C-alpha positions as CSV (number, residue, x, y, z in Angstrom):
1,X,122.6,101.9,115.5
2,X,125.3,104.3,116.4
3,X,125.1,108.0,117.2
4,X,126.5,110.5,114.7
5,X,126.3,108.0,111.9
6,X,124.4,107.9,108.7
7,X,121.4,105.8,108.2
8,X,118.6,105.3,105.7
9,X,115.0,106.5,106.3
10,X,112.4,104.4,104.5
11,X,109.1,106.1,104.0
12,X,106.1,104.1,102.8
13,X,103.1,106.2,101.7
14,X,99.8,104.2,101.8
15,X,96.2,104.5,102.8
16,X,94.6,103.7,106.1
17,X,92.2,101.3,104.2
18,X,94.9,99.3,102.5
19,X,94.9,95.7,103.6
20,X,96.7,92.4,102.8
21,X,94.0,89.8,103.3
22,X,92.0,91.1,106.3
23,X,94.9,92.8,108.1
24,X,95.8,96.5,107.7
25,X,98.9,96.8,105.6
26,X,100.5,99.2,108.1
27,X,100.2,96.6,110.9
28,X,101.9,94.0,108.7
29,X,104.8,96.3,107.9
30,X,105.4,97.4,111.5
31,X,105.3,93.8,112.7
32,X,107.7,92.7,110.0
33,X,110.1,95.5,110.9
34,X,110.0,94.5,114.6
35,X,110.5,90.8,113.7
36,X,113.6,91.7,111.6
37,X,115.0,93.7,114.5
38,X,115.0,97.1,112.9
39,X,115.7,100.1,115.1
40,X,112.1,101.3,115.1
41,X,109.0,102.1,113.0
42,X,106.4,104.8,113.3
43,X,103.0,105.1,111.5
44,X,101.9,108.7,110.9
45,X,98.3,109.5,110.1
46,X,97.8,112.4,107.7
47,X,94.8,114.8,108.0
48,X,94.6,115.4,104.3
49,X,96.2,114.2,101.1
50,X,96.0,112.7,97.7
51,X,98.0,110.3,95.6
52,X,98.2,109.0,92.0
53,X,94.3,108.8,91.8
54,X,94.2,112.6,92.5
55,X,91.2,112.0,94.8
56,X,91.6,114.2,98.0
57,X,90.9,112.5,101.3
58,X,90.5,114.4,104.5
59,X,89.2,113.9,108.1
60,X,86.2,116.2,107.8
61,X,83.2,115.0,109.8
62,X,80.9,114.7,106.8
63,X,83.3,112.3,105.0
64,X,81.8,108.8,104.7
65,X,85.1,106.9,104.5
66,X,87.9,106.7,107.0
67,X,90.4,106.5,104.1
68,X,93.3,108.7,105.3
69,X,96.9,109.0,104.1
70,X,99.5,107.1,106.2
71,X,103.3,107.3,106.2
72,X,105.3,104.5,107.8
73,X,108.8,105.7,108.7
74,X,111.6,103.2,109.5
75,X,115.2,104.3,110.1
76,X,118.2,101.9,110.3
77,X,121.4,101.0,108.6
78,X,121.2,101.1,104.8
79,X,121.8,97.4,104.3
80,X,119.2,96.5,106.9
81,X,116.6,98.8,105.2
82,X,117.3,97.3,101.8
83,X,117.0,93.8,103.2
84,X,113.7,94.7,104.9
85,X,112.3,96.4,101.7
86,X,113.1,93.2,99.7
87,X,111.2,91.1,102.3
88,X,108.0,93.3,102.2
89,X,108.0,94.2,98.5
90,X,105.7,91.4,97.6
91,X,103.0,92.9,99.8
92,X,103.0,96.0,97.5
93,X,103.5,94.1,94.3
94,X,100.3,92.1,94.8
95,X,98.2,94.8,96.5
96,X,96.7,96.5,93.5
97,X,96.6,99.7,95.6
98,X,98.4,102.9,95.0
99,X,101.5,103.6,97.1
100,X,104.9,105.2,97.0
101,X,108.1,104.1,98.8
102,X,111.1,106.3,99.2
103,X,114.5,106.0,100.8
104,X,116.9,108.7,101.8
105,X,120.1,109.1,103.7
106,X,119.8,110.7,107.2
107,X,122.3,111.6,109.8
108,X,121.7,110.2,113.3
109,X,122.4,112.9,115.8
110,X,121.3,111.0,118.8
111,X,119.9,107.5,119.3
112,X,119.3,106.3,122.9
113,X,117.3,103.2,123.8
114,X,114.7,103.7,126.4
115,X,113.9,101.4,129.3
116,X,110.9,99.1,129.5
117,X,108.5,99.5,132.4
């Protein structure tokens, strides 16, 4: 990815309890992004939220469930994001769980690869 270029940010809103088989959905998505060579992926854990079910989930101590909102963000070139989305879309089509996926244009101000230890 080039500095000072436009890119697409893919945001995937799911729950921390969503799974595909026995594997957390967020793990499958991040591993798929890595395998396809996308610039990077980040999973953000929300402290409170609700979706289409209108049921509010939070991280209060007395809550029984660990169901928390998650956002997976992936930024790369528009064509690569569309290709990636097409490859993971079946995970959502068959999940039976609520989710939302958005894409928006972003401007890359700086992108520098780090070094591995």
